Structure formats: C-alpha cells, structure tokens
C-alpha positions in Angstrom: -14.6 -15.7 -20.8 -11.6 -17.8 -19.7 -9.2 -15.1 -20.9 -11.1 -12.5 -19.0 -11.0 -14.6 -15.8 -7.3 -15.2 -16.2 -6.6 -11.5 -16.6 -8.8 -10.7 -13.6 -6.9 -13.1 -11.4 -3.6 -11.7 -12.5 -4.7 -8.2 -11.7 -6.1 -9.3 -8.4 -2.8 -10.9 -7.4 -1.0 -7.7 -8.5 -3.3 -5.5 -6.4 -2.8 -7.7 -3.4 1.0 -7.5 -3.8 0.9 -3.7 -4.1 -1.2 -3.3 -1.0 0.9 -5.8 1.0 4.1 -3.8 0.0 2.5 -0.7 1.3 2.1 -2.4 4.7 -1.6 -3.2 4.6 -3.4 -6.6 4.6 -4.1 -8.1 1.2 -7.7 -8.5 2.3 -8.3 -4.8 1.7 -8.6 -5.6 -2.0 -12.0 -7.0 -1.3 -13.2 -3.5 -0.2 -12.5 -2.4 -3.8 -15.4 -4.5 -5.0 -18.0 -2.5 -2.9 -19.3 0.5 -4.8 -18.6 3.9 -3.1 -16.6 2.2 -0.4 -13.9 1.6 -3.0 -13.6 5.4 -3.5 -13.3 6.0 0.2 -10.7 3.3 0.4 -8.7 4.9 -2.4 -8.8 8.3 -0.7 -7.8 7.0 2.7 -4.9 5.0 1.2 -3.9 8.0 -0.9 -3.8 10.6 1.9 -2.9 8.5 5.0 0.6 7.7 6.2 1.3 4.1 5.1 2.5 1.6 7.8 5.7 1.0 5.8 6.4 4.7 5.9 5.7 4.9 9.6 8.1 2.0 10.2 10.8 3.7 8.1 10.5 6.9 9.9 10.7 5.2 13.3 13.8 3.3 12.3 15.4 6.5 11.0 14.5 8.3 14.3 16.0 5.5 16.3 19.2 5.7 14.3 19.5 9.4 14.6 19.0 10.2 10.9 18.5 13.9 10.4 17.9 13.9 6.7 21.2 15.5 5.9 24.5 14.0 4.8 27.5 14.4 7.1 29.9 17.1 6.3 33.4 16.1 5.7 
C-alpha cells in the first residue's frame, strides 16, 4: 500500500509538471479524477491550442518571423 501511494504521488507530480509546461494550471490534474470529465479534458487539451504555443506564435509574429530561413 505504501509503495502504491508513493508511485501515485510521483505520477501526480509528473502530471502536474507536464500540464504546467503546456501553459495550464497544475490544478487541472484534479479534473482527471472525475469520470467522463477526464475524457472531455483529454480531448480539449489534445485539440486546443495550448497557451504556450499561443505565446510562442505571438512572439514570433512580433519579431517578424516568417517560418523561412533568410537567403544568403
């Protein structure tokens, strides 16, 4: 039982870190506990534009990045 709890805590911490790196709050991990809502959460996260990607695209647009390397 203690081993199971330790593994569960390690995975919980890893899930929180992954969600935080994607740009979401770590509290979204708690939604994963709720049946059916966890499936909806998975689909929303899978097919939406992540905040970190929106931020990257905004920074690239501000810098004039066109997606091509300069010729020369």
